[in-house]
C-alpha positions, 0 to 999 in steps of 0.5 A: 301074154308075150314069155321067155319060157323058151330061152329060160330053157334054153340055158338050162338046157331043158327040152320040153317035155323034160319041162313038162313033165316036172309042171305036171302037163303035156309036151303039147301044152308048153307048145302051146304057151310057148306060142302064146297060144294058150295064157298058163292058170296062176298056178301053172305059172308059177310054177314053170318061174319055178322049175326055170328059176326063175320069177313069174314076172320076168318070164310072162308078159303082159301085153297092150292086148291083155288090157283091152 
């Protein structure tokens, strides 16, 4: 799953640590999500989207491999 978290964070001048604190996860979790190494739960995806003032489907996008 691709995501635009890093782009949206940059638009709002928000660090990974600040986002992590607001959604109550470790900074390493945000790092892993941004790098595509971890797919967040639906709840976490919606929390991230809410904090970044975006819709979840505007930040997260399924890739071809996600359909296999």
